N, C-alpha and C positions, 0 to 999 in steps of 0.2 A: 705711528699707527701700524699695527701688525697686519700683514697680508692675510687675506682670507684663505682658508685651506681650499685646495682644489676640489672641485666637485667629484664625487665618486662615480665616474662614468662607467656604464656597462656596455653601451653600444655607441660606436663612433660611426658617423655617417659622412662619407666622402662623395662630393659631387661637384659639378661645374656650376658656378653662379648663374650661368645662362639658363640653367634648368630649375632654378629655385622654386618656381610656381608648381612644377610637377613633383618636386621632391618633398615639399611641405606636408602633403597628405600622408606620405610614407612615414615621415617623422612622427606625425600625430598618431598614426596607427601603432607605431612601436611604443610611444609613450602611454597610449591607452591600454596597452598590454602590460604595463607596469615596469618598463625598462627606463633607466636613466640614460637619456640620449644626448650625446654631444654633437653639435653641428656649429658652423661658424656664426650663425645668428645669435649664439649665446655670448659672443665676445663683447665685453663692455668697452666703451669708448676709451682709447688710450691703452688698452690691455695689450701686452706683448703677444702677438699672434704666435710666433714660433714656439715659445716656451709652453703656452697654454695648449696648443695643438699637440705638441710632442708628448706632454704628460697624459692628455686624454687618449692619444693613440697608443701609448705604451701600457696603459692600464685597462683599456677596454677588453671585455670578454669577446666581443664580436666587432669586426670592422666591415660595415656594409658599404659597398662601393656601387654607385649607380652609373653604369657606363652609358654613354650616349655619344653622338657625333662630336659634341662639344667637349665632353670629359675625356674622350680618347686623345684629344689634342692638348689636354691640360697637364703640364708638368707637375702641378700640385697633386692632382688626383693620381697620377702615376706613382709619385713618391709615397703617398698614403696607402695606395693599394699594395705597394711593395712591402711596406711594413706589415700589413695584414697578412700578406702571403707568407712572408718569412716567419711571422709569429704563428702561422697556421690557424688563423682565426678569420679568414676572409670569407665574406658572403657576397658574391657578385650578383647584381641585378642588371637588367638591360631596360632602359627607358624607352628606346625606339627600335629595338631589334638589332642594333649594331653589334658587330663582332668585337670582342675585347682585343686589345693590342697584343702583339707577341710578348710572351712572358707570363700571360694570364689566361691562356687558352686551355691550360690543363684543368681548369675548374669549370664545372657545368654551371651555366648562367641561368638564373630564374628570370624568364622573360615576362615583364609586366607591361609591355607596350600595348597590349590589348586588354589588360586586366581592369576590373572595377576596384577602385581603392576602397575596400571595405572588408570587414571580417566575413569569412565564409567563401571569399573568392579563392580559387585553387592556388593561384600564384602567391597570394599574400599569406595563405595558410602555410605554404611551403617556406616562405620567408620566416614566419614566426616559429615554425618547427626547427628550422636550421639555427636560428638565434637561441632558442630554448636549449637545443642540444649542446651548444657551446657553453652556455651558462651552467649546464649540469656536469661539466667535466671538472674533476678535482685538479687544483693547481698546486697544492702544497707539496705533494709527494715527489713531483718531478718525474714520475713514472707514467708513461702513456698508458691509458686504458686500452684494452683490446678493442678492435673495430667491432661495432655493433650494427645491427640493422636499424635503419631509420626510415620512416614513411615519408620521404621527401618527394614531392611531385616533380616529374620531368617536364621541362618547358615545352610548349608546343613547337617552337622552332629552335632546336638545339644548335650548338656550335657546328660550323661547317664540317668538322670531323674530329677535332681534338678536344673532346670532352675530357678524356684522359685521366680518369681515376677509376679503377676497378669497375666491373660490371657496367652500370650506367651511373657512375659515382656521384654522390652528392657533392655540390660545389662548396663544401665546408671542411676546413681542417681544424683539428682540435688545438686550441691555444695552449702553448707551453709544452704539452706532452708529446706532440708529434704523431698522434694517432689520427686516423681518418674514419669518418662515418661512411658506411658503404650501403648502397642499395643493391642487394644481391640479384644476380641473374643466373638462372640455372644453366649448367653446361658450359660455363665460360672457360675457354682454353687459356692455359697459362702462357706467359711470354717465354722467350728463350731463356735458358738457364743463366743465372748470374755468372758473370765472368766470361760470357761469350762475346767475342768481338763481332757482333752482327748488327746490321743496321738496314732500315728501309728508308729510301728517300721518297717522300710523298710528293705528288704533283704540287708545285708551287702555285699559290693563288695569284690570279691576275687582278691586281687592284687598279689597273689603268682605267681611264674612262672609256676606252675602246675595248669592247669584249672580243674583238678580232685579234687582240694582242695575246690571247691565251696561248697561242702556239709558242710565243716567246718565253713566257713564264714556265710552261711545262718543258719546253726545250732546254731551258737553263737547268731545270732540275735533272733532266735526263743526262746532260753533260756532266753535272756533279756526280751523278750516280755512276756514270762510266768511268770517271777518274777514280772513284773509290773502289770500283770493282776490279781495277787493275792492281790494287794492293793485295798481294797474295795472303796477307794475314787478316783480311777482313772478309766476312761473309755478307754480301750485299744483295738484298732481295731485288729481283728483276723488275723491269718497268711494267710489264703487263699486270703482275700481281699488285704492285704498289698503286697503280692507277685505278684499281677497283675502288679505292677510297677517295676518289676525286671529289665526289659530292656527298658521300655518306657520313653521317654524324656518329661514327663509332667511337668508343673510348679507347684509351691507349692499350689496355690489356687485351681487348678484343683484337685490335689491329695487330699488335705485336705477336699475339698468339697465333692468329691466322697466317701471318707472314713468316712466323718462325724466327723472329729476331728479338734482340734485347733492347734496341734503341730505334727511335723514329726521328728522322730529320724532316722538319716542316719549314715552310718559308712562304714569302710573298714577294711579288715584283710589281713595282709601279714605274711605268715608263712614260715620261713626259718630254717630248721633243728629243733632245740629245742627252737627257739625264736619266739615270736609273736610280731608284731607291729599292734596295734589296734587303729583306729581313730574313734571317735564318735562325732556327732554334732546334737544338738537339734535346730530345725528351727520353727519359728513362721509361721503357715500356712496361715495367713492373709497378712503378709508383705514379707515373705521370708527371713527376717533377722535372722542371727544366734543368738541364745539365750545363748548357751553354747557349747563349743567345748573342747575336750581333746584328747590327744594321750597317749597311753600306750605302752611301750616297755618292755616286761617281758619274763621270761622263760615260756614255755608252761605249766609248772606245776602250774603257777599262774593264769591260765585262769579262774578259778572259782572266785578268788578274783576280777579279772577285771570285770566279769559279775556283781558281787555285786556292785562294785564301779559305773559302768555305770548306773545301775538301781537306785541306791541311789541318784546319781547326777541328774538324770532326775527328780526324785520326788522332790528333793530340788529346782531345777530350776523352776519347775511348781509352787511350793509353793511360790517362790519369785514373779513370774509373776502374781499370783492370789491375790496379795495384802496381802500376809501373811496368807491366809486361810490355815488351817491345811490340808495338803495333806498326810503327813506321809511318812515314808521311805518304800522302797520296802521290802517285806518279804524275809527272807532267803529261799533258794531253799528247796523245799519239795520233798523227794523221790530221791534226787540226789546222787552223788558219789564224792569221793575225788581222785579217780583213773583216771588219764588222759587217759590211754589206754582203760579203760571201757567206758569212756565218748566218745572217738573217735569212738569206735565200735557202740555205741548207736546212734550217729549222722549219721553214715553210714547207719545203719539199718532204721532209720527214713526217710532218703532220699529215699531209695529203696521202702519203704512201701508207701510213699506219691505218688510215680509214679503210683502205681496201674496198671502197664502195663500188667502183665501176671503172671502165676503161678511161673515162674522162679524168677521174681523180688520179689514176696511176700515170697517165700521160701529163697531167698537170704537175705531179711530183717530179717527173723526168725533166720538165721544162725548168723547174726551180733548181734542180741539181745542175743543169746546164748553165743556168745563170750564175750559180755559185762558182762554177769552174771558169766561167768567162772572167769573173773578178779575180780569181786565184787559181790558176791552172795547176798549182802544186798542192791542192787541198785533197789529201789522200782519202779522208773519210767520205768526201763528196763523190770521188771516183768510185768507191766501193758501193755507195748508195745508188749511184747512177747505174752500175752494173746490175744490181738486183732489180731495179725498175725495168730495165731493158729485158732481162730474162723473164720477168713476170708478164710483161706485155706480150712477148713472143710466145710464152706458154699458154696464156689464157685468151688472148684476143686476136692474134695475128693469123692470117691465112698462110698457107704453105709457102707461097712465093716471097712473103715478107719475113717469114720466121727465121730463115737461115741468116739473113743479114742482121737481124736484131740480136741473135745469139752470138754472132761474130763480134758485134759491137760490145756485147756484155762481157765477153772474154777479154777483149782489148781494154775495156775500162777497169776491170778487176786486176788485170796484169799491171796496168799503170799504177793502181792503188798499192799493189804489193811493192812495186819498184820504189814508189815515193815513201811508203810507210811500212817497211818490212816487219815491224813489231806490232802492227795493227791486226788483231785477230780477225776482225770483221772483213778486212781486205782479203785474207786468205780464204775465209769462208765464202765470200762472194765469188772468188775465182773457182773454188770447188763446185759451187752451185751452178755457175755458168758452164763449166766443163761437163758436169754430170747431167743436169737437167736440160741444158741447152745443146751442147755438142754431142751428148750421149757417149761420153768417153770416160768410163769408170777408172781406167788405168791412170789417165792424166789427172783425174780429180783427187786421187788418193793422197798425193803429196800435200796439196793445199789444204785439204780437209784435216789431215793429221797435224799439220802445223797450226791450223786454227785452234784445234783442241789443246795444243800445248800452250798457246798464248792466251786462250780464252777461258781459263778454268773458272773465272768469275762471271762469265757471260752466258746466261741461260739460252739465249737465241742461238749463239754460236754452237753451244753444246747440243742443242736440239737438232740443228741441221747436221752436225757430225754424227749424232746417233742414228738419224734416219738413213744417212748414206751408208753407215756400217751395216745396218739391218738389210738394206737393199743388196749389198754385196756379200752377205753371209758372215760378217764379223759380229756375231751376236753378243759375245762377252763384252766387247768394246761398246757396242750399242747400249747394252743394259747399264753399264757403268755411267756412261755419259748422260743418258736420259734420267737416271736416278739423281745425278747431281743437278741436272736442269730443274727437276721438280722440287728439289730442296731449295734452290734459288728462286723458283717461280711457283710457289705452292698454290696460287689461286688462278693460274693460267690454264684454262680448259684445254688449250692446244697441247700443252705439255703432257696431259694425261691421255689425250687421244693418241699422241705419238707413242706413248708408252704401250698402249694397246696395239698400235701398228707394229712396233718392234716385236711384241710377243706373237702376233699373227704371222709375221714373216718367219719367225722361228718355229712355226707350226704348233705353238702352244695356244690353241684356240680357246680353251677354257680360261687360261690366264689373261687373255686379251680382253675379256668381257668387263671385269670390274673396273679397270682404269678408264675404259671408254664410257661406262656408265657414270663414273665420277666426272668426266669431261662434260657430259650432258647435264649433270646436276648443276654445274657451274655456268653452262651456256646451253640452254635447252634448244636453241635454234641453230646450233653449230652445224655447218655443212660437213658432209662426209662421215660424221660420227655414226649416224644410224646405219649407213651403208657398211661401215667397218664392223658394226655389231652384226649386221646381216650376214656378212661373209664369214665371221667367226661362228655364227649359228649354223651356217652351211657346213663348215668344217666339222661341227659336232652332230651333223645330220638332223638338226632340229629345224625342219623345213617350214613349219607353220610360223614359228617365231622369226625365222629369217625373212619370210615374206612380209610380215608385219613391219619389220625394221625397214625393208626396202620401200614399202609404201610411205613410211614416215620421212624418208630421206628428202631434204629440200633440193639437193643437187640432182637434176635429172640425168646427168652424165653417168653417175654411179647408181642412182636409184633404178633407172630403166634397165641398165645392164644386169643388175641383181635380180630384178623381176623377171627378165627374160630367162635367166638361168633357173631360178627356183621354181617358177611356174612350169617350166619344161619338166623338171624333176617330179613335180606334183601331178603331172599328166594334164595340165591345162595348156594344151598345145596352141590353141587359137590365141589365148591371152599372152602366151610367151612370144608368139610371132608378132602380135600387135605391139608389145613392148619393144621388141627389136626394131620393128619398122619405125616406131616413134624415135628411138635412139638415133637411127640413121638420119631421119628427117630433121631432127633438132640439132644434131651435132656434126653430121657429115664426116669429113676427113679429120676433124678435131677429136673424134671419138673412135679412131681406128683401133686403138689398143683394146678398148672396151668391146668393140665388135668382135675382135679376135677371141677375147675371153668367152663371149657367148657362144660363138661358133665352135670353139674347142669343147665346151661343155655339152654342146649338141652333137658332138662326135663328127662334125663336118670338118675333117682335118684339112682338106685342100683349101677351102675358103678361109679357114682360120690362119693357115700359113701365109696365104696371099695377103690377108689383112695385115699381118705382122710385117711382111715385106714392104707394103705400102706405108705402114707406120714408120718404118726405118727410113724410107726414101723422103718422107715429108718432115722428119724430125719430131715425131710425136713423143712428148715427154713421158707418156704412159709407159713407155718401154723400160723405165727405171724399175718397174715392178717385176720384170720378166724372170729374173733368176730364181726367186722364191715363191712365185705366185702359184697356189694350188689350182687355180682355175685353168691353167695351161699345162697341167701335168700330163695330159694325154698326148702332147706333142713332143715331149722331151726326148724320145728315142729317134726322132726324125733328124736326118743330117742337116736339113735346112735350119732347124732350131738350134743345133749346136753351133753352126756357122754364125748365126745371128748373135748368140751369146758371146762368141769370141770377138765379133766385130764391135760389140759394146764394151769390151774389156771386162766381161764378167765370167770368163772361163779361162 
C-alpha cells in the first residue's frame, strides 16, 4: 500500500495541548477563511509525529504560534516557533497576555486574550491580514519583495518594550524571501549606522515572584553596562537614557535611534533562593533580529562570572557583526567584590541613591553602602558610592555644624576608593566632587577630576561631573568637549542637556544656554533648577519679563525665590522683590547664603553681599562653586575681599 501524499498545508498552528479548548476556535476561524490548517489533532493513530510535523512545518506559508503560560514552558512550541522565525513566516498570538520567551520578543504579538473569537474582531482581523500577507508573497523567485505597508492592528497590550521591528512593526516575516511587512510611523529616527560598535543595555526584567527584587535585576544590567563601557572600542549608552525604556513598549528602531546605538542588549533575571536564572539577548537595532541569546542557571555566588560572560559574549558578537574588526573583550570589573552579600547591599544602596527622593532615601542608601563595606572593606566601588552619598547629605540636608564632618568623611571615603581601585573612574570623580563641592578646594579637586575624565571616557556621569567642574573653574573648552561626549552617551538624559546649558551660561553664552535647557525640560518637564537656569539666561539677555515667568515656574524655591528677588527689583517691583528675599531667608536660612549674596549684589548692597559670602565660606555653603563665573556677583569683583575669597577657594 502506497503512503498517502502529505496534505498541502498553508497554515501551521503551534500550541500547548493544555490550551486546546481555547485554540480550536482559532483553527476553525482560519479554516473558515479558506486556509488549509495543520494542527496535531489531524494526526492519525500510529502516524509518525516527527515526520508529519516536520513536513507541515517546512511547507506552511504561515506558522501561527499561540503563546501562553503553558506554551512558553513547552520545548515543542519553542522548536516550532524557531522554525517559523528562521523561515520568516512567524505569526505570534498571545492567549493570556503572557510575554513571549527570549528569542521571540522581536515580533509584535497579536493579543487575543480579551478578543471575541469571530470575524470582525480587531485582533482576529489582524491575524487574518497577517496570514493573508504571507500567502501573497512570491516564493519561487528567491528574491525578497520590498517592504510594503500593511494595515495590521497593534495589540492593546504590546510587548514590554522589544516589539523590535521598524516603526511599530508587524509581527510577521515574509517566508523564504527575508522581507518584512512594515507598519510605518512618521518621523521614525534611524538606528546608529551599520558598522558602529555601539550598544544600549536595557534594564533587565525582574521575573522573580517578589517585585522588590527589581533592584537586583536592574543592578545586574548596570554592572554589565559598566563593564562594557570600560571597553574603549565600544560606545555604550548611559544608564539614565537606557532606563527610559524600562516600561515602554517601543520597537527596536525607535529605541536604537533615540539612544544613538546599533544594538540593544535585553535580559531578564529570576531569583529563587540561592539560584539565579538569567537570560540575555543581543538585538540588531536596525532589523530587530536576535544576534545572540543565552540563558544561565547558576548559584547566586556565580553572579559575577555571569556578568563577565555576558559582557564578553556581547563584545564577541559585536566583533563578528562588524566584519571581524577588533572590538576586544570586556574589561574585568574594577573596584568590585567577590562577596555576594556585599554586592547585594551595594545594589540596594545604589537604587535608593538613584531615587534622590528625600533625606531618608539618601541616608538609607548610605546605610546600605556601609553594610556592603562591613562585609567587604576592600570594595572600592562601595567606598566611592558612600562618598557621594555623604557629600549629597552634607550639601542638601545637613546644618552647618554637621556639614564639615560629613564632607571630611566624604573625602576620606573617596580617598580610600582611589587607593583600593586606582583605575576606577568613579572613585576619582567622587574624590573630585567631595573636594570641590564639599571642602570647596578647586585646586585639590583638579587632579582627581582630570584623572576621572581620562579613565571614564565611556561613563556619561563621570564626564558630566568633570564638565561642570571645568565650567565652574573657567576651562570652557574642556567642559564643552566633555559634556558633548556625555550627551552622545546619554542622549535621553534631561540632566545632561541642563548641564550643557549651564556650561554655556558659565561661559557667558546666554543665548546658547537656552536651547539645551529647553531640551532638558522637554524630556523632564518637572526638572528642578531648569526653569531657574533659563531665567538667569534670560536675565543675561535683558529679557526681564521672560525671566520672571521662568522663576515663577521653578519648583526649587532656593533658586526660584532668588531669581524673583533679582528680576522684580530690576522691574521696579520693590515690595515683591523684598517679599521674595524675605521668603528665601525664612525658607532656607544659612543653607541659602550664596543665593542671598547674589540678590544683595544685584541690589547693589555690597557690604551685606560680601558679608553673606563670608558667612557662606565659614559654613561651607556649596553654592560658592558658582562664584568664579557668576554674572550675578559681577558688582563685587573689584573688591579685595572678593579676590581673597576666590583665592581661598582655589579659583584664582
